[in-house]
C-alpha distance (Angstrom), angle and dihedral (degrees) to the residues before:
residue distance angle dihedral
X1 . . .
X2 3.73 . .
X3 3.74 121.8 .
X4 3.82 91.1 -120.6
X5 3.80 92.1 54.7
X6 3.79 91.5 48.7
X7 3.81 91.8 51.7
X8 3.81 90.6 47.6
X9 3.83 91.6 51.7
X10 3.80 92.4 48.7
X11 3.80 91.5 48.4
X12 3.81 92.5 50.2
X13 3.79 94.0 48.6
X14 3.82 93.5 54.4
X15 3.79 118.5 81.6
X16 3.71 115.3 -130.8
X17 3.78 114.5 -122.2
X18 3.76 116.3 -151.3
X19 3.78 127.6 -160.3
X20 3.83 88.6 -110.4
X21 3.82 91.3 56.2
X22 3.78 90.9 49.1
X23 3.84 93.0 48.6
X24 3.81 91.8 48.3
X25 3.82 91.3 49.1
X26 3.80 91.7 49.7
X27 3.81 91.4 48.9
X28 3.81 91.2 49.4
X29 3.80 91.1 49.4
X30 3.82 91.8 48.7
X31 3.82 90.3 50.6
X32 3.81 91.0 49.5
X33 3.82 91.2 48.8
X34 3.82 89.8 51.3
X35 3.79 91.3 49.8
X36 3.81 91.3 48.6
X37 3.82 91.5 49.1
X38 3.82 90.6 52.3
X39 3.80 91.3 47.2
X40 3.79 90.4 47.9
X41 3.82 90.2 51.8
X42 3.84 91.4 50.4
X43 3.80 91.3 48.8
X44 3.81 92.2 49.0
X45 3.80 89.8 50.1
X46 3.81 91.1 49.9
X47 3.82 91.1 48.7
X48 3.82 90.1 52.3
X49 3.82 89.6 51.5
X50 3.80 91.9 49.2
X51 3.80 90.6 48.9
X52 3.82 90.0 50.0
X53 3.81 91.2 48.7
X54 3.78 93.4 49.5
X55 3.80 91.2 46.5
X56 3.80 89.1 56.0
X57 3.80 96.2 39.7
X58 3.77 109.1 143.2
X59 3.78 128.8 177.8
X60 3.78 119.1 -152.3
X61 3.79 132.5 -0.3
X62 3.76 116.4 -31.2
X63 3.78 134.9 -166.2
X64 3.79 89.1 -127.2
X65 3.77 124.0 70.7
X66 3.82 106.1 -111.4
X67 3.81 116.5 -166.2
X68 3.80 123.9 171.2
X69 3.79 137.8 169.8
X70 3.79 121.0 -118.0
X71 3.80 94.9 -173.3
X72 3.76 137.1 38.7
X73 3.78 96.4 -152.7
X74 3.81 95.9 116.1
X75 3.81 98.0 126.3
X76 3.79 112.3 -127.7
X77 3.82 93.0 -16.5
X78 3.79 116.3 108.2
X79 3.83 113.1 -122.2
X80 3.82 90.6 -128.1
X81 3.82 89.8 56.5
X82 3.81 91.2 47.1
X83 3.82 89.5 53.9
X84 3.81 91.2 50.2
X85 3.80 91.0 53.3
X86 3.82 91.7 46.9
X87 3.80 91.7 51.5
X88 3.81 92.9 46.2
X89 3.82 89.8 51.3
X90 3.82 96.4 45.0
X91 3.80 105.8 38.7
X92 3.85 98.1 67.5
X93 3.82 91.5 49.3
X94 3.81 92.2 44.8
X95 3.81 92.1 48.5
X96 3.83 91.6 47.0
X97 3.82 87.4 54.7
X98 3.82 89.9 56.1
X99 3.85 97.6 -93.9
X100 3.82 93.8 -85.4
X101 3.80 120.1 -162.1
X102 3.79 107.3 -98.2
X103 3.75 136.4 178.5
X104 3.81 113.1 -108.7
X105 3.80 116.9 -79.4
X106 3.80 118.8 -132.2
X107 3.80 116.0 -162.2
X108 3.79 124.0 -154.0
X109 3.79 129.3 -170.7
X110 3.80 104.2 -128.7
X111 3.79 139.1 153.6
X112 3.83 86.3 -136.7
X113 3.81 91.0 68.7
X114 2.87 163.8 121.5
X115 3.79 94.5 81.5
X116 3.78 144.6 100.0
X117 3.79 108.7 -116.5
X118 3.80 113.3 -123.5
X119 3.78 90.4 -145.3
X120 3.78 110.4 74.7
X121 3.79 128.8 -160.7
X122 3.84 117.7 -88.0
X123 3.83 87.2 -96.4
X124 3.81 91.0 53.9
X125 3.80 95.3 -106.6
X126 3.80 118.5 156.1
X127 3.81 120.1 -116.8
X128 3.79 116.7 -151.5
X129 3.80 120.5 -170.8
X130 3.80 116.8 -156.8
X131 3.78 126.9 -171.9
X132 3.81 101.3 -148.6
X133 3.79 129.8 118.8
X134 3.76 126.7 -173.7
X135 3.76 129.7 0.7
X136 3.78 97.1 -34.2
X137 3.80 91.1 137.1
X138 3.82 96.7 169.4
X139 3.81 91.9 51.9
X140 3.81 90.8 46.4
X141 3.82 92.2 49.8
X142 3.82 92.1 45.3
X143 3.81 95.1 50.4
X144 3.80 94.7 44.0
X145 3.81 96.3 45.2
X146 3.82 89.3 51.6
X147 3.82 91.7 51.4
X148 3.82 90.7 43.7
X149 3.80 88.7 56.1
X150 3.83 89.1 53.7
X151 3.82 89.7 53.1
X152 3.81 90.6 50.8
X153 3.83 90.1 47.0
X154 3.81 88.2 58.4
X155 3.80 93.9 -118.8
X156 3.81 115.9 -154.2
X157 3.78 137.3 -178.7
X158 3.79 95.5 -113.7
X159 3.80 133.8 112.6
X160 3.79 105.0 -79.8
X161 3.80 119.8 178.7
X162 3.79 88.7 -172.1
X163 3.81 95.5 55.0
X164 3.79 89.0 112.1
X165 3.80 88.1 62.6
X166 3.81 93.3 49.5
X167 3.82 89.1 49.9
X168 3.80 90.5 50.6
X169 3.79 92.3 50.5
X170 3.79 93.6 45.7
């Protein structure tokens, strides 16, 4: 094979890379790196929450009020700030009720809320669903204090002709 033919074959088999291709590739890689950094940050945050939850894991009623978050879908509100608002809303009501021993309360951000789920966890923990996103602190405090009052009223899934009264009190 002649040297000219060999050079021609090699040249044809190589793709030509233009400056536009290179710029587009670099931009795509930078976008992917940004997305991975954001995902990494969310995962680290979730791992911190899980570590906090496991550090405070309690089984059975306790003389302290234990509130934890089971989701991190609170919009632009930091989970630590959400917990502070939940505690500030619940503690006065709990203390006014005589600080009864309660199972831990797990709070979930859900469009199905606000409500206290009748079905508890296998350990007897309460599950509270709240429908708040972002830093709407008043709405968060209002929804949680209402559900906290239901917990203290010993809510049950039974026929209750006086439910209207419980709702009024809560």
